[in-house]
DRENDO-1510 file (C-alpha; in Angstrom, 1 decimal, always signed):
<recs>
REC; n; res; u; v; w
REC; 1; MET; +26.8; -30.3; +44.7 .
REC; 2; ARG; +26.1; -27.9; +47.4 .
REC; 3; LYS; +28.5; -26.9; +50.4 .
REC; 4; LEU; +27.1; -27.6; +53.9 .
REC; 5; ALA; +26.8; -24.1; +55.7 .
REC; 6; GLY; +28.6; -25.5; +58.7 .
REC; 7; GLN; +32.0; -27.5; +59.4 .
REC; 8; LEU; +32.1; -30.6; +61.3 .
REC; 9; GLY; +34.1; -32.4; +63.7 .
REC; 10; SER; +38.0; -31.9; +63.4 .
REC; 11; GLU; +37.4; -29.4; +60.3 .
REC; 12; MET; +36.3; -26.8; +62.7 .
REC; 13; GLU; +38.8; -24.1; +63.1 .
REC; 14; VAL; +39.5; -22.3; +66.4 .
REC; 15; GLU; +39.9; -18.6; +65.8 .
REC; 16; HIS; +42.4; -17.0; +67.9 .
REC; 17; HIS; +41.9; -13.6; +68.9 .
REC; 18; ARG; +44.9; -11.4; +68.9 .
REC; 19; SER; +45.6; -8.9; +71.9 .
REC; 20; LYS; +44.9; -5.5; +71.5 .
REC; 21; TRP; +47.4; -4.3; +73.9 .
REC; 22; PRO; +50.3; -4.0; +71.5 .
REC; 23; SER; +48.3; -1.9; +69.1 .
REC; 24; VAL; +46.8; +0.4; +72.0 .
REC; 25; LEU; +50.4; +1.0; +73.3 .
REC; 26; MET; +52.0; +1.7; +70.0 .
REC; 27; ALA; +49.0; +4.3; +69.2 .
REC; 28; LEU; +49.8; +5.9; +72.9 .
REC; 29; ILE; +53.6; +6.2; +72.1 .
REC; 30; LEU; +52.6; +7.6; +68.9 .
REC; 31; LEU; +50.2; +10.3; +70.3 .
REC; 32; VAL; +52.6; +11.0; +73.2 .
REC; 33; GLY; +55.5; +11.7; +70.8 .
REC; 34; LEU; +53.4; +13.6; +68.3 .
REC; 35; ALA; +51.5; +15.5; +71.0 .
REC; 36; PRO; +54.1; +18.5; +71.1 .
REC; 37; LEU; +54.2; +18.7; +67.0 .
REC; 38; ALA; +50.7; +19.0; +67.1 .
REC; 39; LEU; +50.4; +21.6; +69.7 .
REC; 40; GLU; +52.8; +23.8; +68.2 .
REC; 41; GLY; +51.1; +23.4; +65.1 .
REC; 42; ILE; +47.9; +24.6; +66.8 .
REC; 43; ALA; +49.7; +27.5; +68.0 .
REC; 44; LEU; +51.1; +28.5; +64.5 .
REC; 45; CYS; +47.7; +28.5; +63.5 .
REC; 46; VAL; +46.0; +30.4; +66.1 .
REC; 47; GLY; +49.0; +32.8; +66.1 .
REC; 48; THR; +48.4; +33.2; +62.3 .
REC; 49; TRP; +44.6; +33.7; +62.8 .
REC; 50; LYS; +45.3; +36.6; +65.6 .
REC; 51; GLU; +47.5; +38.2; +63.0 .
REC; 52; PHE; +45.0; +38.5; +60.3 .
REC; 53; MET; +42.7; +39.5; +63.0 .
REC; 54; GLY; +45.3; +42.6; +63.8 .
REC; 55; VAL; +46.3; +41.4; +66.7 .
REC; 56; SER; +50.2; +40.8; +67.0 .
REC; 57; TYR; +51.0; +37.4; +68.5 .
REC; 58; ASN; +54.5; +36.1; +68.8 .
REC; 59; VAL; +54.3; +32.0; +68.6 .
REC; 60; LYS; +57.3; +30.3; +70.7 .
REC; 61; THR; +57.9; +26.7; +68.8 .
REC; 62; PRO; +60.9; +25.0; +70.6 .
REC; 63; VAL; +60.2; +21.8; +69.0 .
REC; 64; LEU; +59.8; +22.7; +65.8 .
REC; 65; ASP; +62.7; +24.8; +65.9 .
REC; 66; GLY; +65.0; +21.9; +67.4 .
REC; 67; ILE; +64.1; +19.7; +64.6 .
REC; 68; GLN; +64.5; +22.6; +62.0 .
REC; 69; ASP; +68.1; +23.0; +63.3 .
REC; 70; SER; +68.8; +19.3; +63.3 .
REC; 71; LEU; +68.1; +18.9; +59.9 .
REC; 72; ASN; +69.9; +22.0; +58.6 .
REC; 73; ASP; +72.9; +20.5; +60.7 .
REC; 74; ALA; +72.5; +17.2; +59.3 .
REC; 75; ARG; +72.4; +18.9; +55.5 .
REC; 76; ASP; +75.7; +20.9; +56.4 .
REC; 77; MET; +77.2; +17.8; +57.4 .
REC; 78; PHE; +76.2; +15.8; +54.2 .
REC; 79; TRP; +77.4; +18.5; +52.1 .
REC; 80; SER; +80.5; +19.4; +53.8 .
REC; 81; GLN; +81.5; +15.6; +53.5 .
REC; 82; ILE; +80.2; +15.1; +49.9 .
REC; 83; THR; +81.2; +18.1; +48.4 .
REC; 84; PRO; +85.2; +17.4; +48.6 .
REC; 85; TRP; +84.5; +14.0; +46.9 .
REC; 86; PHE; +82.6; +15.6; +43.7 .
REC; 87; ARG; +85.3; +18.2; +43.5 .
REC; 88; SER; +87.9; +15.4; +43.5 .
REC; 89; ILE; +86.6; +13.5; +40.5 .
REC; 90; PRO; +87.6; +14.5; +37.0 .
REC; 91; TRP; +84.3; +15.2; +35.2 .
REC; 92; ASP; +85.3; +14.1; +31.5 .
REC; 93; PRO; +82.3; +15.0; +29.6 .
REC; 94; LYS; +82.9; +11.9; +27.6 .
REC; 95; MET; +82.2; +9.6; +30.4 .
REC; 96; VAL; +79.7; +11.8; +32.0 .
REC; 97; LEU; +77.6; +12.4; +29.2 .
REC; 98; PRO; +77.0; +8.6; +28.4 .
REC; 99; VAL; +76.7; +7.6; +31.8 .
REC; 100; ALA; +73.8; +10.2; +32.4 .
REC; 101; ALA; +72.1; +8.9; +29.2 .
REC; 102; VAL; +72.3; +5.1; +30.4 .
REC; 103; VAL; +70.8; +6.4; +33.8 .
REC; 104; MET; +67.8; +8.0; +32.0 .
REC; 105; VAL; +67.2; +5.6; +29.7 .
REC; 106; MET; +67.3; +3.1; +32.8 .
REC; 107; ALA; +65.0; +5.1; +34.6 .
REC; 108; MET; +62.5; +5.6; +31.5 .
REC; 109; MET; +62.4; +1.7; +31.4 .
REC; 110; MET; +61.5; +1.6; +34.9 .
REC; 111; LEU; +58.8; +3.8; +34.8 .
REC; 112; ARG; +57.4; +2.5; +31.4 .
REC; 113; ARG; +57.2; -0.9; +33.1 .
REC; 114; ASN; +54.8; -0.1; +35.8 .
</recs>
């Protein structure tokens, strides 16, 4: 039995076209947000290329420097909070080694099931 090429009457579905404005707006916001990083990346590449050609070139990257400083501050704050907690725990080898073995076996089983 063949199927008909077209649909008849009430079986026809009306296609609703999605608006492109949300995706265009999101792309624009993403482009504006990443533009300073792209410009500083290009400046670093140009500076490296100029130094390769023998011209001394100093690149200023305030956005990348700010991001790096923020990440360093977050890392320092994280370790200042976590380090005292780890030092206060009594590390008994009778408990640490079996727990580590169990965690390792569970991780291996998760990877194996794929």
